[in-house]
C-alpha positions in Angstrom: 64.3 16.4 74.1 63.9 18.6 77.1 66.6 16.6 78.8 69.0 17.3 75.9 68.3 21.1 76.1 69.0 21.1 79.8 72.3 19.3 79.3 73.4 21.7 76.6 72.6 24.7 78.8 74.7 23.1 81.7 77.6 22.5 79.3 77.4 26.1 77.9 77.4 27.5 81.5 80.4 25.4 82.5 82.2 26.4 79.3 81.4 30.1 80.0 82.5 29.8 83.6 85.8 28.3 82.6 86.3 30.9 79.8 85.5 33.8 82.2 87.9 32.4 84.8 90.8 32.1 82.4 93.8 34.3 82.8 93.4 35.9 79.4 89.9 37.2 80.3 91.2 38.5 83.7 94.0 40.3 82.0 91.6 41.9 79.5 89.3 43.0 82.4 92.3 44.5 84.2 93.4 46.3 81.1 89.9 47.7 80.5 89.7 48.9 84.1 93.1 50.5 83.9 92.2 52.2 80.6 88.9 53.5 82.0 90.6 55.0 85.0 93.3 56.6 82.8 90.7 58.2 80.6 88.8 59.5 83.6 91.9 61.1 85.1 92.9 62.6 81.7 89.4 64.0 81.3 89.5 65.6 84.8 93.0 67.2 84.2 92.1 68.5 80.7 88.9 70.1 82.0 90.7 71.7 84.9 93.4 73.2 82.6 91.0 74.4 80.0 89.0 76.4 82.5 92.2 77.8 84.1 93.3 79.3 80.7 90.0 81.0 79.9 90.0 84.8 80.1 88.3 86.2 83.2 85.3 88.3 82.5 86.3 91.5 84.4 82.8 93.0 84.2 81.1 90.0 85.8 83.7 89.9 88.5 83.2 93.6 89.3 79.5 93.1 89.3 79.9 90.3 91.7 82.1 92.4 94.0 79.5 95.2 93.9 76.7 92.9 94.9 78.7 91.4 97.7 79.6 94.9 99.0 75.9 95.9 98.8 74.8 92.8 100.8 77.5 93.4 103.4 76.4 97.1 103.7 72.8 96.0 104.2 73.9 93.7 107.0 75.9 96.5 108.6 73.0 98.9 108.4 70.6 96.3 109.9 73.1 95.7 112.7 73.3 99.5 113.3 69.5 99.8 113.4 69.3 97.0 115.9 72.0 98.5 118.1 70.2 101.9 117.8 66.9 100.4 118.9 68.6 98.7 121.8 70.2 101.9 122.8 66.9 103.8 122.7 65.2 101.1 124.7 68.0 101.2 127.3 67.8 105.0 127.5 64.1 104.8 128.4 65.1 103.7 131.9 68.0 106.1 132.4 66.0 109.4 132.2 65.7 111.8 135.1 62.2 112.5 136.6 60.6 115.2 138.7 57.6 114.4 140.7 55.3 117.1 142.0 52.5 117.0 144.5 49.0 118.5 144.3 50.2 122.0 145.3 53.0 121.9 142.7 55.6 121.2 145.4 58.6 119.1 144.3 58.4 115.7 146.0 61.4 114.1 144.4 63.7 114.3 141.5 66.5 112.2 140.0 67.1 108.9 138.2 64.4 106.3 138.9 66.9 103.5 138.8 68.9 105.1 141.7 66.0 105.5 144.1 63.3 103.1 145.0 61.3 105.8 146.8 61.3 107.9 143.7 60.2 104.8 141.7 57.2 104.4 144.0 56.3 108.1 143.6 56.4 107.7 139.8 54.2 104.7 140.0 51.6 106.7 142.0 51.8 109.7 139.8 50.4 110.6 136.4 52.7 111.8 133.6 52.5 115.5 132.8 55.0 115.4 129.9 58.6 115.1 128.8 61.0 117.9 128.0 64.8 118.1 127.6 65.4 114.5 128.6 63.3 114.8 131.8 60.0 113.3 132.6 57.5 115.2 134.7 54.9 113.6 137.0 52.2 114.9 139.3 50.5 113.0 142.1 46.7 113.6 141.9 44.4 112.2 144.6 
């Protein structure tokens, strides 16, 4: 009995293989594939044309444009702040100084970037204050 079932299964597999390999089945498969591709292409084109003919919501477009403009303005302001900070940091080293001795005699004045001797005097001195873009120092022993 088991042997008969095995033989029937083998026959049905052989029959299925010959049926599946027939030219009629291949033609039906090709037609099905072609039909599927055609439907997919038609769906894509119909969805593209339906969205193209929809009216544009002007209010949402103007809101979008306003938001983009605000974001760009924020980036510009941030860039200006950074450049302002860099400018201030660079100005710290460009100021003029006056260095006085113990008896209030002027030992040196000018830009500390131009003169190394003035820089050494400033390093030895204590800051008195700052006024009108000049820094004042006094050497105290």
